[in-house]
N, CA and C of each residue as an Amber inpcrd file, in Angstrom:
protein
   360
 -15.0310000   9.1520000 -61.9980000 -14.3350000   9.6240000 -63.2000000
 -13.4640000   9.8870000 -62.0920000 -12.1000000   9.1370000 -62.6550000
 -11.4100000   8.7690000 -61.7780000 -10.5650000  10.5940000 -61.4590000
  -9.5750000  10.6860000 -60.6760000  -9.0810000  12.4640000 -60.1410000
  -7.7400000  12.4110000 -61.4270000  -7.7150000  11.6300000 -61.7840000
  -6.8090000  11.9450000 -62.9080000  -7.5270000  12.3630000 -64.7890000
  -7.8810000  11.9260000 -64.5220000  -8.8400000  11.6990000 -65.8950000
  -9.5930000  13.1450000 -65.6270000 -10.6100000  14.2300000 -64.3930000
 -10.9750000  14.6570000 -63.7010000 -10.3770000  15.5630000 -64.3830000
  -8.6630000  16.3830000 -63.7360000  -8.4840000  16.8300000 -63.6460000
  -7.1100000  17.1610000 -65.6820000  -7.8900000  15.9120000 -66.1340000
  -7.0270000  16.1590000 -68.0320000  -8.1000000  16.3110000 -68.4620000
  -9.3720000  16.3650000 -68.1380000 -10.4110000  16.6640000 -68.7510000
 -10.5440000  18.3420000 -67.9910000  -9.6520000  19.1730000 -66.8930000
 -10.5460000  20.0650000 -67.2840000  -9.1100000  20.7100000 -67.7970000
  -7.8660000  19.8330000 -67.9150000  -6.8500000  20.5620000 -68.7400000
  -6.8860000  20.7180000 -70.5740000  -7.3730000  19.8660000 -70.7270000
  -8.4410000  19.8430000 -72.3310000  -9.3970000  20.3440000 -72.1880000
  -9.9590000  20.4220000 -72.3200000 -11.5220000  22.0160000 -72.2610000
 -11.1760000  23.0870000 -71.5950000 -10.5030000  23.4780000 -70.5770000
 -10.3690000  24.1750000 -69.9180000  -8.9490000  25.4850000 -71.5040000
  -8.0710000  25.2510000 -72.1250000  -6.6670000  25.4580000 -71.9480000
  -7.5420000  26.2440000 -73.5600000  -8.9290000  26.4480000 -74.6650000
  -8.7310000  27.4140000 -75.1470000  -8.7740000  29.1330000 -74.1410000
  -9.8930000  28.7430000 -72.6580000  -9.7310000  30.0900000 -72.0560000
  -8.0890000  30.0850000 -71.6240000  -7.3520000  29.5250000 -71.1230000
  -6.4320000  29.3930000 -70.5490000  -6.0930000  30.6400000 -70.7320000
  -4.5630000  31.3150000 -69.4220000  -4.1530000  32.3160000 -69.5390000
  -4.5260000  33.5800000 -68.8130000  -3.8600000  34.0900000 -68.9240000
  -3.4700000  35.6900000 -67.1980000  -4.7270000  36.2210000 -67.6690000
  -4.9100000  36.6780000 -69.5750000  -6.8610000  37.1940000 -69.6540000
  -7.5880000  36.7390000 -69.2960000  -8.2270000  35.7480000 -69.1700000
  -8.9120000  34.6800000 -68.5650000  -9.4510000  35.3610000 -66.8180000
 -10.2940000  36.0910000 -66.6450000 -10.4900000  36.5850000 -65.1900000
 -11.1310000  34.9430000 -64.3410000 -10.8470000  34.4070000 -63.5020000
 -10.8070000  33.8460000 -62.3860000 -12.2320000  33.9110000 -61.8420000
 -13.1360000  34.3820000 -62.4540000 -14.8580000  34.5100000 -62.1850000
 -15.2210000  33.6720000 -62.5090000 -14.8670000  33.5780000 -63.8620000
 -14.9620000  32.7750000 -65.0980000 -14.9230000  31.3740000 -64.7580000
 -14.7960000  30.8800000 -63.7980000 -14.0810000  29.3340000 -63.3850000
 -15.3890000  28.5020000 -64.1820000 -15.0910000  27.6380000 -65.1550000
 -16.3080000  27.3880000 -65.8560000 -16.6360000  26.4800000 -64.0550000
 -18.4520000  25.9860000 -64.1070000 -19.2960000  24.9720000 -63.2040000
 -18.7520000  24.3460000 -62.4750000 -18.1100000  23.3080000 -63.7280000
 -17.8940000  21.9040000 -62.9590000 -16.3120000  22.4760000 -63.0540000
 -15.4790000  22.8220000 -62.8480000 -14.0830000  23.3740000 -62.5270000
 -13.4330000  22.2840000 -61.2530000 -12.7150000  21.6190000 -61.6860000
 -12.1500000  20.3440000 -60.3470000 -11.4630000  22.0840000 -59.7630000
 -12.5750000  21.4590000 -57.9180000 -11.2710000  23.0060000 -57.4340000
 -10.2770000  22.1110000 -56.1060000  -9.4900000  23.0820000 -56.4380000
  -8.3690000  22.0470000 -56.4280000  -7.6010000  23.6990000 -55.3230000
  -7.2990000  22.3420000 -54.1200000  -6.4510000  24.2830000 -52.7330000
  -4.3370000  23.6610000 -52.4780000  -4.2710000  24.7270000 -52.6650000
  -2.1800000  24.2390000 -53.1550000  -2.3650000  24.8110000 -50.9180000
  -1.2090000  23.9620000 -51.2030000  -1.3380000  24.2870000 -49.5080000
   0.5890000  23.4900000 -49.9530000   0.6290000  25.0280000 -50.3390000
   2.3150000  25.6860000 -50.9810000   3.8650000  25.5550000 -49.5450000
   3.8930000  24.5360000 -49.5280000   5.3430000  25.2510000 -48.5000000
   6.3410000  24.6750000 -48.6160000   6.7920000  25.1520000 -49.6770000
   8.2700000  26.1660000 -50.3220000   8.3920000  27.4040000 -50.2050000
   9.7040000  27.2420000 -50.0520000  10.0080000  28.5780000 -49.7370000
   9.5320000  29.8060000 -51.2300000   9.6040000  30.7700000 -51.0540000
   8.7710000  31.5790000 -52.2880000   8.0220000  31.0270000 -53.4430000
   6.9940000  30.0360000 -52.8050000   6.1050000  29.8050000 -53.1770000
   5.5350000  30.7090000 -54.7940000   4.8650000  29.6910000 -55.3750000
   4.7210000  30.5250000 -56.6010000   2.7060000  30.6350000 -56.6550000
   2.2990000  30.9020000 -55.9220000   0.5630000  30.4940000 -55.3930000
  -0.1910000  31.5490000 -56.3690000   0.3930000  32.6720000 -56.9900000
  -0.3530000  34.2090000 -56.8480000  -0.4630000  33.8960000 -58.6510000
   1.1230000  33.1460000 -59.2030000   1.0920000  33.5460000 -60.5800000
   0.8650000  31.4240000 -60.9110000   0.2680000  30.5310000 -60.0160000
  -0.7180000  29.2960000 -60.4170000  -2.0260000  29.5950000 -60.5030000
  -2.8150000  30.4500000 -59.6150000  -3.4460000  30.7190000 -59.8400000
  -3.8230000  31.9400000 -61.2640000  -2.9180000  32.6500000 -61.4540000
  -3.3940000  33.1570000 -62.5280000  -2.9350000  32.5930000 -63.8590000
  -1.8880000  31.5260000 -64.0370000  -1.6730000  30.9110000 -64.3600000
  -2.8800000  30.0300000 -65.4910000  -2.5850000  29.2620000 -64.0740000
  -3.1940000  27.8220000 -64.7360000  -4.9370000  28.2450000 -64.2270000
  -5.8360000  28.8810000 -64.7790000  -7.0520000  28.5970000 -65.0990000
  -8.3080000  27.2780000 -65.7680000  -8.1310000  27.0970000 -65.3790000
  -8.8400000  25.4830000 -65.9830000  -9.2450000  25.3840000 -65.2000000
  -9.2650000  25.0500000 -63.7040000  -9.3520000  23.9990000 -61.9180000
  -9.8390000  25.5070000 -61.3100000 -10.6730000  25.7560000 -60.7660000
 -11.6510000  26.5970000 -59.5530000 -10.4270000  26.5640000 -58.2350000
  -9.7400000  27.4810000 -58.1130000  -8.8490000  27.4390000 -57.0110000
  -9.7230000  28.0580000 -56.2820000  -9.0030000  27.4830000 -54.7950000
  -9.6960000  28.1200000 -53.4880000  -9.2530000  28.0420000 -52.3710000
  -9.3380000  28.7680000 -51.6850000  -8.9280000  29.0850000 -49.4920000
  -9.6580000  27.5500000 -48.3780000 -10.0030000  27.2790000 -49.0260000
 -10.5870000  26.6570000 -48.2360000 -10.3230000  25.0400000 -47.6050000
  -9.2490000  23.8420000 -47.3810000  -9.0410000  23.1270000 -48.1480000
 -10.2250000  22.5010000 -48.3870000 -11.0780000  22.3600000 -46.5820000
 -12.9470000  21.5370000 -46.7540000 -13.2110000  21.7620000 -48.0150000
 -13.6820000  22.6400000 -49.1360000 -14.5270000  22.4510000 -49.9580000
 -13.0380000  22.0120000 -51.2420000 -11.7750000  21.7510000 -51.8390000
 -12.0170000  21.5330000 -52.5050000 -11.5210000  20.3210000 -53.4770000
 -11.3580000  19.6740000 -54.3880000 -11.7460000  18.9320000 -54.9620000
 -10.6020000  17.6910000 -54.0010000  -8.9670000  18.0660000 -54.9190000
  -8.1710000  18.2930000 -54.8330000  -6.8750000  19.0100000 -54.2520000
  -6.2820000  18.7050000 -52.7360000  -5.1780000  19.1490000 -52.3990000
  -4.1670000  18.8240000 -52.3890000  -3.5500000  19.7710000 -52.5110000
  -2.4290000  20.0020000 -53.9140000  -1.3580000  20.8140000 -53.0570000
   0.0340000  19.8930000 -52.5520000   0.6520000  19.9490000 -51.3110000
   1.8540000  19.5940000 -52.4270000   2.0770000  20.8340000 -52.4570000
   3.5660000  21.8210000 -52.5980000   5.3120000  21.2620000 -52.6470000
   5.9040000  20.3380000 -51.9480000   7.6760000  20.5790000 -51.8950000
   8.2300000  20.4230000 -52.5970000   9.2270000  21.2730000 -51.5130000
  10.8680000  21.4030000 -52.4640000  11.8790000  20.4630000 -51.3500000
  12.7590000  20.3960000 -51.8130000  14.0090000  19.5470000 -51.4830000
  15.2080000  19.7950000 -52.3570000  16.4920000  20.3170000 -52.1890000
  17.6480000  19.8780000 -52.4450000  18.3280000  18.9770000 -52.9860000
  18.5890000  18.8490000 -54.5560000  18.7100000  18.4390000 -55.3200000
  19.9640000  17.8520000 -55.8090000  21.0700000  18.2770000 -55.1780000
  22.7110000  18.5280000 -55.9320000  22.4250000  20.0410000 -56.8380000
  22.3560000  19.5920000 -57.8460000  22.3240000  21.4350000 -58.8140000
  21.2000000  22.0190000 -59.6090000  19.9000000  22.1340000 -57.8110000
  19.0740000  21.9610000 -58.8360000  18.0550000  22.1780000 -57.7900000
  16.5220000  22.2930000 -57.4680000  15.6990000  21.7660000 -56.6580000
  15.0800000  20.3580000 -57.2400000  14.4360000  19.4600000 -56.3270000
  13.4000000  19.4500000 -56.2610000  12.0020000  19.9490000 -56.7100000
  10.8060000  19.9380000 -57.0570000   9.6670000  20.0090000 -56.6370000
   8.8200000  18.9790000 -56.3870000   8.1630000  18.9750000 -55.4760000
   7.0300000  18.1010000 -55.8850000   5.5550000  18.3700000 -55.0530000
   4.3530000  17.6420000 -56.5160000   3.4760000  18.2720000 -56.3890000
   2.7680000  16.6650000 -55.8470000   1.6610000  16.1160000 -54.5840000
   0.6040000  15.4010000 -53.9600000  -0.0180000  15.5470000 -54.7390000
  -1.4990000  15.0700000 -54.9950000  -1.8760000  15.4420000 -55.0090000
  -2.8970000  14.5020000 -54.2580000  -3.6930000  15.3860000 -53.9280000
  -4.7180000  13.7450000 -52.5520000  -6.3500000  14.5390000 -52.7010000
  -6.4030000  13.6690000 -53.5300000  -7.6880000  12.8140000 -53.3910000
  -8.7760000  13.0570000 -52.2800000  -9.5780000  14.3150000 -52.6960000
 -11.1830000  14.7850000 -51.4290000 -12.9600000  14.3750000 -52.0640000
 -13.2460000  13.8460000 -51.2040000 -14.4290000  13.4390000 -51.6200000
 -14.8430000  13.0530000 -52.9700000 -16.0360000  13.6450000 -53.8980000
 -15.7850000  12.4190000 -54.6570000 -14.3720000  11.2060000 -55.1570000
 -13.2370000  12.2380000 -54.7040000 -11.4270000  11.5660000 -55.7600000
 -10.7980000  11.0340000 -54.2080000 -11.8230000  10.8950000 -52.9810000
 -11.1860000  10.7460000 -52.0530000 -10.6830000   8.9600000 -52.4230000
  -9.0240000   9.2460000 -52.2080000  -8.2680000   8.4120000 -52.1760000
  -7.4520000   7.6130000 -53.1940000  -7.5360000   9.1530000 -53.5590000
  -6.8760000   8.2460000 -55.8300000  -6.0280000  10.0820000 -55.5020000
  -4.6320000   9.4540000 -55.5300000  -3.4590000  10.5520000 -54.9920000
  -3.0790000  10.4770000 -56.4360000  -1.7450000  11.2740000 -57.2440000
  -0.5290000  11.8990000 -57.4880000   0.0440000  12.0540000 -56.9910000
   1.3830000  11.7330000 -57.8880000   2.0300000  12.1390000 -57.1180000
   2.8190000  12.8230000 -58.9090000   3.4760000  13.9140000 -58.1840000
   4.1010000  14.6060000 -60.2570000   4.9180000  15.4180000 -58.8660000
   6.7530000  15.6300000 -60.3780000   7.7550000  15.9470000 -59.2580000
   8.0140000  16.1950000 -61.0210000   8.9280000  18.1880000 -60.0990000
   9.5740000  18.6530000 -61.2540000  11.0760000  18.5710000 -60.5320000
  12.3870000  18.9780000 -61.3400000  13.6470000  18.7310000 -61.4450000
  13.4350000  20.4600000 -61.5580000  14.3410000  21.0430000 -60.9620000
  14.8080000  23.0590000 -61.7910000  15.8410000  23.0810000 -61.1330000
  16.8220000  23.3230000 -62.6820000  18.2180000  23.8870000 -62.7020000
  18.2470000  24.5390000 -60.9530000  19.4830000  25.0610000 -60.7130000
  20.2830000  25.7930000 -60.0870000  20.3150000  26.8880000 -60.6560000
  20.2080000  27.3970000 -62.1310000  20.3310000  28.5340000 -63.2520000
  19.3860000  28.7010000 -63.5020000  18.0330000  28.4020000 -62.9560000
  16.2540000  28.5040000 -63.3590000  16.4340000  29.9210000 -63.4520000
  16.3870000  30.8850000 -63.6080000  15.8700000  32.8430000 -63.8920000
  14.1610000  32.6570000 -62.6420000  13.4640000  32.8980000 -62.4820000
  12.6510000  32.6750000 -61.3710000  11.7240000  31.8470000 -62.4980000
  11.2880000  33.0850000 -63.9260000  10.7530000  32.9430000 -64.7340000
  10.1410000  31.3950000 -65.3140000  11.7000000  31.5700000 -65.3690000
  11.9200000  29.8150000 -65.4110000  11.3070000  28.5080000 -65.3100000
  11.3430000  28.5280000 -63.5050000  10.7460000  27.5080000 -62.6450000
  10.1980000  27.6880000 -62.4700000   8.9210000  29.1830000 -62.7790000
   7.3870000  29.2780000 -62.8770000   7.3150000  28.0430000 -64.1360000
   8.0830000  29.0030000 -65.0580000   7.1970000  27.9720000 -66.2180000
   7.6310000  25.9190000 -66.1140000   8.6320000  26.1670000 -65.3560000
   7.9940000  23.9420000 -65.7260000   7.4850000  23.6930000 -63.9260000
   7.0580000  24.3450000 -62.7770000   5.7590000  23.8780000 -62.6180000
   5.1310000  23.8690000 -62.5820000   4.9540000  24.7810000 -63.2740000
   2.8850000  25.5330000 -64.2430000   3.2140000  24.1660000 -65.0370000
   3.9030000  23.8350000 -65.7950000   4.2360000  22.8490000 -67.1120000
   3.5570000  20.8340000 -66.6000000   4.1570000  20.8880000 -64.9090000
   5.1110000  19.9430000 -64.3320000   3.4200000  19.4340000 -63.7820000
   1.8570000  20.9240000 -63.3490000   1.3720000  20.6290000 -62.7430000
  -0.1870000  20.2780000 -64.1000000   0.1490000  20.8110000 -65.7880000
  -0.7550000  20.4100000 -66.2490000  -0.1430000  20.2140000 -67.1890000
């Protein structure tokens, strides 16, 4: 299974149980293990763990199936965020890049919604 397929499958099959009400301990046993390497100011890593529940968030990069590197840079009238998804283990060599532009007038909640939707 490719990295893109695995994440799409996890997103599609995980959505019925997704959301803040679902406990992290209930992650499906076949969930893609994701390590978040947030290299941006004000990283919403706790919110990602709460809102994106179809993956198994891990705290050690070496046990992850996917290493997600989140960076940002100023982009005129806002901030451009880049998610670099680097496959590891069975996904070695399969990398994805996702980008999101957030207006400088966006609230914290709006920014989180845009970033979460970009990842999902």
